[in-house]
N, C-alpha and C positions, 0 to 999 in steps of 0.2 A: 301116447298121443295126447295133444293138448285139448283141453276142454273148450267149449265154446266161450265160457266165461273168461278163461285165460287168454284166448285169442283176441277177444274184445279189449281186454286190458292192455295187451301188447300193442294193438292198433292205436289205442288211445294215447299210449306213451309215445309211440312214433310220431303221431300227430302233434302232440305238444312239443316235442323236440324240434320238429320241422318249423314250427311257428317261432320258437324261442331262438334258435341258432342264428337266423338272420339278424336279430336284434343284437346279439352278443358280438357277431363277427364283423358287422358293418363298420369299416374304419371311418375315422373323422378326417375328411378331406379338406377341411378349412385351414388355409395356410396362414391367415392373419392371427396374430396374438390379441389378447384382450385384457383389460384390467379386471374383468369380472365385475359383477354388480357391486358398486361402491356407494356407500352412504355419505350424505352431507354431515357436517358437524356445526354449521352456522346457518342462520336464517334471519329474515327481517321483512316486514311488510313493505310493499312497493306502492300499490294503489289501494286506497281505503285502508282498512285495518287488517287486511289479508286474513290468514288463519290465526285469529285473535286468541283462540283457546288452545293452549299446549301445542304451539307450532313444532316444538322439538320432538314431538311424538312421531313425526314423519322421518326421523333419523334411522329407524329400524323397523323391520317387519316383526312387530311385537304384539299386534292386536290392539294397541292404543292408537288414538287418532288425533291429528290436528284438526281443528274444527273452524269452519268459516260460516258464521251465523248470519242469515240474511245476506248472502254473500255475492249477489250478482255484481260482476264487474270488478270485484276485489282480486288483486294479485299479490303473490308472495315470493320472495327470493329464497333459494336454498343454494349453499355454496360451501367452500372449504372441504372439497371431496378428497383432497390429499392423493391425487393420482400419481403414480410412478411410471411415466412413459419414457422409454429410452430417447435420448437426444437424437434428432435426425430421422426419427420413425416417420413413415408415411401413415397418416390417419386415413383409415378406410371407412369407418362409420361410427355413429354415435347412437346409442339405444338408451331412451329414458323410460323407466317403468313407473306407472302410477297405479297404486292400490287404493281405490276410492269407492265412495258410494254417496247417496243422497238421502235426505229425510223423506222425500217423496218424488215419484217420477212424473208428477203432473207437469204439464207444459213442456217446453223445450229447454234442455239443460245440457251443459258440457263442461269439460275441463281441458284446458290446452297448455302447451309448454313451448316456450321459445328460449333460445340460448344466447348467452353473450360471451365473447371472447376477450373483452377488454374492460372488465369490471362493471359492466352495465351501460357503457356509452352507446354501443350498437348491439343490435339484436337480429337473430335469424328470423325467418318467417315462422310463425307459430304452427305447430302440429296439434290438432285437436282430437279428443275422444268424446263421441256423443252417445256412447252406450249408457243408458240410464237404468241404474239398479238401486235398490234400497238395501241390498246386501253387497258386501265388498266384492268387486271384481278387479281384474288386473288388465290394464291397458299397456301395450308396448308401442312406444312412439319412436320412429326411426328404426335403425337396424344395422346389421353388420356392413352393409354397403351403402348406407344412407349418410351423406356428409352434411345434410341439412343445407344444401345448395351453397357451399362455400369450401375453400381449401383451408385446412387447419394446420397449425404448427404446434408440436408438443408443448411449447411454452405457453400457449393460450389456454392450457388446462391447469395452470398453476392456481393456487388458492387466491392470488391477487386478481386473477383475470377471469376465470370461469364462473358463470352464474347460470342457474336454472330459474326461469320465472314461471310460476304456475298461476294461471288465470281461471277464474270461475265465471261462467255465463249462464244466464237463465232469463226467461221472460216473466218469471215470478220473483218479485223483490224479496219475498219471505223465504226463498229457498236456502236450505242449509247444505253445506258440503263438508264431507269427512274424508281426510287423506291419511292412510295408514303408513305409506312408505313411498319415497321418491329417489330411488337409487339410479345411478347412471353407469353404463358399460361402454368403454371406449375400445373399439377395434382398431388395431394398428399393425403395420408391417415393419419390423425393425430393420435397420441397416445391416446387411448380411455380408457383403464383400465389396471390394474395390476392383475396378476394371481399368486396364491401361490400354490405350489405343494410340496409333500414330502410323507413320510410314513404316512399311516392313523392310525397307532397305534404305541405306544411306551411305555416303562416302566417308571414309575416315577424315576427321577434322571438320565435317559438315555439321549441320544442325537439324534436329528433327523435333517438331512440336508435338509433345505428348498431351493427351487428354486423359485425365483421371476422373472416372465416373463412379459414384457411390450408388449401389443398387440394393433394394430391399429384398426380403426373403421370397418375393413373388417375381423378382427379376425386373421390376420397374425401377426407373430412376428414383432415388431417394431425394426428392426435391427439398426436403427439410434439412438435409445435411449441408449445413452452411457455416460460413465464418472461417477463421483461421484454424488449420489442422496441421499437426506435426506429422510428417511422413518420412519414411526412409525407403529409398529405391535400391535395387540390387540388379545385377546382370552384367553390364559392360564392364570390361576389365582394363587394366593399365596397358598401354601400348608398349611394344619392344623398346621404343625411345623414352619410355618412362612418363609419357604424358598421361594425366589422370582424367578419366571422363567426369563430366559434371552435369547436373540437372539444376536449372535455375541458377547457375553459378556456384553451386555447392557440390563438392566431390561426392560421387555415387557412394553410398554406404553410410554417409553422414545424414543426420536429421535436417530436414528442410521444412519451412513453414509455407504452406500454400493456402490461399483463400478460395473457398468454394462458394458458389452461388447456384441455387437450385440443383445442387447435388453434382456440380461439374466444376473442375479447375483445370488449368493448363500450365505447362512448364516446358522449357526448351532443353533438350538433351544435346550435348556435344560429346561424341565418342571418337576415339582415336585408334583403338585396336581393331584390326580387320578380323572379324570373327562371326559366328552364328551364336546368338545367345537369346535369352528370355528376359525382358525387362519387367520386373515385379515391383510392387509397392506394398508397404505395410503402414497402417495407421493404428497400431496398437492391437486392439481386439479384432479389427477387420483388415483384410489384406486380399491380395490377388493370388495367393498360393493354392487355394483350394481346388482350382480347376484350370487346366491348360488353356481354356478359352478366355480366361480372365486376364492373362498377361499378354504382352506384345512379343510375338516371335520376330526377332530382328536380325538381319544380316547387315553387318558393316563391311563394306567393300573397301579395298585399299585405294588410297588416292593415287593420282598419276605419279609415275616414277620421277623422283627428283635427283637420283644418283645411281651409280653402279658400284657394286662392291666386288672386289676380287679376293678370293681365298684359295689357298693351295698349301703345299708343304713349305714350311718356313725355311728349311735348308735343303740344298740339293748339291750334287756333284757336277762340276763343269762337264758339259757335253751330254749330261743325262736329261731326262724328261721330267716335267713337273705338271701334273694335271690341275689345271686352274678352273675354278667355278665363278662364273660372273652372275651376280644377282641384281635385279633391279629393285631398288627400295624407294618407298615414298618418304615424305618429310618425317613420318612417325616411326620409321624403320620397319614398316610392314613390307613384305614382298609384294610387288605389283604383279600379280598373276595375269594381268592383261597385257603385260609387256611381252609379246610373243612374235614370232616370225623372223625373217632375215634382217639383221641390223648391221650397219657398217661401223666398225669400231676401230679406234686407234689405241695401241698400247704403248706404254713408255716405261723406262726404268733400266733394265739390263743394257749394258754397253758392249761394244765390240771387243773381243779378246785381243791380247797382245799378238796373237798369231794371225789376226785379221778375220777370225770367224765372227759372223754376225748372228746375234740371237734372233730367234723366230718364235712366232706363236702360230701354230697350225701351218708351219713351213712358210709363213709370210714374214 
C-alpha cells in the first residue's frame, strides 16, 4: 500500500504534467511566414542630432545603448535591414520592437516609430509607446496583422527603400532617452500556387479565355505577384486532324510569357481535340498541380459535322455484302457525336453490272 507521502508526490507529479502538456502540445496555427526579428546595419540622424551617442548600439540586443541627450523632438533613422522576402508575397503585418528607457520618468515622455517605403520620401502614421521607465522595457509596435494602414510590396523592404524613424518626445527639454535595440519583424504569406479558371466547356476550334490567379498560402489572391512571368500550360491534346492547341498563340506545352497585375493574368485557349481534360499551369516553383481544385476541368465538344466518312472492307466479291460505317466528322476530324437521328443520304461509286444488276445500299 502506498504511503500518504508517496500518494501526495504522485498527485503533485500528475498536476505538473497536466499543466505542462498543453504548453508542449499546442500547435502553431499561424499560417504567415516571417523574417524573424531582424536588426538594422545603418543609421543617421533625421531631426536634431538624433541618438548622437553610439547610435549603432541599437543594432543588437547587447545591453549597450544609443543615447539621445536632451532629446525632446529629435528623431533618428535606422535602415539596411537586409530582409529576404519572396517576390510576390503578401505582406500581412509589420512589427517593430523598441527596447528603451529614460533617465527620469518625470513629465510626459514617449518614443514613437513611423516607417517609410521609399527611402524617406513618405511615411506611415507613427505608432507611439508612452510607457515611462528608468530601466529597460520592451515595446512592440504593430504586429502580425498590422500593415500600418497601407498595402506593402516586398520590394519596399529593400535596403534602398525601407526606413524606421524613431522619434523622442517629452515636455522636459532636459530628458535623456536610451535605446538598446530596434529590430523589425515582417510577417508575410508567400505565393503558394496558381489557379486556372475559365469556361468548363467549349467547342473544338473555339476560344476560351483563361484566368490565371496567383494565391498565397492562406488562399488569398497574391496581389504582389506582378509583372512578366514565364508559364507552361498542359492538358489539351492534338486533334485527330493534327491541329495543335494554343494559349496566347503559343502551342500548349511550350513556355509563354504572361503579364500579371495584382496577382491575375489572362490568356486565350484555342483547343481542337474533342476530349475531357484538365488545364494546368506551371510557373516554375508554383503551379496548379497540387490540388484538383486549382486546375480547370474542361470538356471540348466536337464542332458541327463538316463531312461524312465511309469505311468498310477494301475488297469484296461481286454479289456479296460489305458492311459500311458512316461517321460524321468535324473540320478537325473529331467525330460529331451530336450528329444523330434519321438522315437522308445519297451514295455514289459502284456501277451497274454487265448483267444489269444494280448495286444497292440497304436494298436502296
